[in-house]
C-alpha positions as CSV (number, residue, x, y, z in Angstrom):
1,M,-26.9,3.3,22.4
2,D,-23.4,1.7,22.4
3,A,-20.6,3.2,20.5
4,P,-19.8,1.4,17.2
5,S,-17.0,-1.1,17.6
6,A,-14.0,-1.2,15.5
7,P,-14.2,-3.4,12.4
8,K,-13.1,-7.0,13.1
9,V,-10.0,-8.1,11.3
10,P,-10.0,-11.9,10.7
11,R,-7.1,-13.6,12.2
12,A,-5.2,-15.9,9.9
13,A,-4.4,-19.4,11.0
14,P,-0.7,-19.7,12.1
15,L,1.6,-20.1,9.1
16,D,3.7,-23.2,8.9
17,A,7.1,-23.7,7.2
18,V,5.5,-24.5,3.9
19,D,3.3,-21.4,3.9
20,L,6.3,-19.2,4.8
21,A,8.4,-20.9,2.0
22,I,5.6,-20.2,-0.5
23,L,5.4,-16.5,0.6
24,A,9.2,-16.1,0.5
25,E,9.3,-17.5,-3.1
26,L,6.4,-15.3,-4.2
27,D,8.0,-12.3,-2.5
28,E,11.0,-12.8,-4.8
29,N,9.0,-13.6,-7.9
30,G,5.2,-13.2,-7.9
31,R,5.0,-14.6,-11.4
32,L,6.1,-18.1,-10.6
33,T,3.9,-20.8,-12.1
34,N,2.3,-23.2,-9.6
35,A,4.6,-25.9,-11.0
36,A,7.8,-23.9,-10.4
37,L,6.5,-22.7,-7.0
38,A,5.7,-26.3,-5.9
39,E,9.2,-27.5,-7.1
40,R,11.0,-24.7,-5.2
41,V,9.0,-25.3,-2.0
42,G,9.3,-29.1,-2.3
43,V,5.6,-30.0,-2.3
44,A,3.2,-31.5,-4.8
45,E,1.6,-29.1,-7.3
46,S,-1.9,-29.9,-5.9
47,T,-0.7,-29.1,-2.3
48,C,0.9,-25.9,-3.5
49,S,-2.3,-24.8,-5.3
50,Q,-4.4,-25.6,-2.2
51,R,-2.0,-23.7,0.1
52,L,-1.9,-20.7,-2.3
53,R,-5.7,-20.6,-2.5
54,A,-5.9,-20.7,1.3
55,L,-3.4,-17.9,1.7
56,R,-5.4,-15.7,-0.7
57,E,-8.8,-16.6,0.9
58,S,-7.5,-15.9,4.4
59,G,-6.1,-12.5,3.4
60,V,-2.5,-13.3,4.0
61,I,-1.9,-12.7,0.3
62,R,-3.8,-9.5,-0.5
63,R,-3.1,-9.3,-4.2
64,F,-0.6,-9.8,-7.0
65,R,0.5,-6.8,-8.9
66,A,3.3,-5.4,-11.0
67,E,5.6,-2.8,-9.5
68,I,5.9,-0.1,-12.2
69,D,8.8,2.4,-12.3
70,P,7.1,5.8,-12.3
71,A,10.0,7.3,-14.3
72,A,9.2,4.8,-17.2
73,L,5.8,6.6,-17.4
74,G,7.4,10.0,-17.5
75,L,6.7,10.6,-13.8
76,G,10.3,11.5,-12.7
77,I,9.4,13.3,-9.5
78,E,8.2,11.4,-6.4
79,A,7.3,13.0,-3.2
80,V,5.7,12.4,0.2
81,I,3.0,14.9,1.1
82,T,2.0,15.2,4.8
83,V,-1.6,16.3,5.4
84,R,-3.0,17.6,8.7
85,L,-6.7,17.9,9.0
86,A,-8.5,20.7,10.9
87,S,-11.1,18.3,12.4
88,H,-11.2,14.6,13.0
89,S,-14.9,13.9,12.9
90,R,-15.7,10.5,11.3
91,D,-17.7,12.2,8.5
92,Q,-14.9,14.6,7.6
93,V,-12.2,11.9,7.7
94,Q,-14.3,9.6,5.5
95,A,-15.1,12.4,3.0
96,F,-11.4,13.3,2.8
97,Q,-10.3,9.7,2.3
98,S,-12.9,9.3,-0.4
99,R,-11.5,12.3,-2.2
100,L,-7.9,11.1,-1.9
101,R,-8.6,8.0,-3.8
102,D,-9.6,10.1,-6.8
103,I,-6.6,12.3,-7.0
104,P,-4.4,11.5,-10.0
105,S,-0.8,10.6,-9.4
106,V,-1.3,9.4,-5.8
107,V,0.5,6.1,-5.5
108,R,-0.2,5.2,-1.9
109,I,-2.2,6.7,1.0
110,F,-1.2,6.2,4.6
111,H,-3.6,7.2,7.4
112,V,-1.3,7.7,10.4
113,A,-1.2,8.7,14.0
114,G,1.0,11.6,15.2
115,A,1.3,15.2,14.2
116,D,0.1,14.6,10.7
117,D,-3.0,12.6,9.7
118,Y,-2.0,11.4,6.2
119,L,1.1,10.6,4.2
120,L,0.6,10.6,0.5
121,H,3.2,9.0,-1.9
122,V,2.8,10.8,-5.2
123,A,4.6,10.5,-8.6
124,V,4.3,13.4,-11.1
125,E,6.1,14.6,-14.2
126,S,7.3,18.0,-13.0
127,A,7.7,20.4,-10.1
128,A,4.8,22.4,-11.6
129,A,2.6,19.2,-11.6
130,L,3.5,18.6,-7.9
131,R,2.6,22.2,-7.0
132,D,-0.7,21.9,-8.9
133,L,-1.5,18.6,-7.2
134,V,-1.1,20.2,-3.8
135,L,-2.9,23.5,-4.7
136,E,-5.8,22.0,-6.7
137,H,-6.5,18.8,-4.8
138,L,-5.3,19.2,-1.2
139,Q,-5.2,22.9,-0.2
140,V,-8.7,23.5,-1.6
141,H,-10.3,20.9,0.6
142,P,-12.1,22.6,3.5
143,G,-10.9,20.0,6.0
144,V,-7.2,20.4,5.3
145,R,-5.3,22.6,7.8
146,H,-1.7,22.0,6.7
147,T,0.4,20.2,4.0
148,E,4.1,19.7,3.7
149,T,5.9,18.3,0.7
150,Q,9.1,16.3,0.8
151,L,10.8,15.2,-2.3
152,I,12.0,11.6,-2.6
153,F,15.5,11.3,-3.9
154,E,15.7,7.5,-3.9
155,V,13.4,4.6,-2.9
156,I,15.3,1.8,-1.2
157,D,13.7,-1.5,-0.4
158,G,13.8,-2.6,3.2
159,A,14.3,-6.1,4.5
160,G,10.6,-6.9,3.9
161,L,8.2,-8.9,6.0
162,L,9.8,-12.3,5.6
163,P,13.2,-13.5,6.9
164,R,15.8,-13.8,4.2
165,A,17.8,-17.0,3.8
């Protein structure tokens, strides 16, 4: 029996200047109306709507969402927790990933290569809540060999995926 192949990732059609302009405008303000977006990009509203739909359907645009300030919700402590697993069997990795999705206060999960297996971005209300998250949700998992917590002092946006004008 052949080994299972890696999941196929659909390849998006090459992006032209109009697509890139739409993406750049939405990256700056994801709440633009179709009319405003079409005007900024210099295309008809129907063309803009069609292009936007194609970008969503092809997976170039994954989703639209609000970026919420954790501190505004009383979650003033952010951290990155590295997690190293004891075993890398497919079943154990999938079980661990499934559990990670249900841990409160986990903002983002990165499955990575290197010395560690996962990076978890978390936001909590206090040092005690951070300690409890690690002890009650990570250290108790039988597949976890090691964790390390790093406090985030500041989150700084990078240049992003698109060239800036």
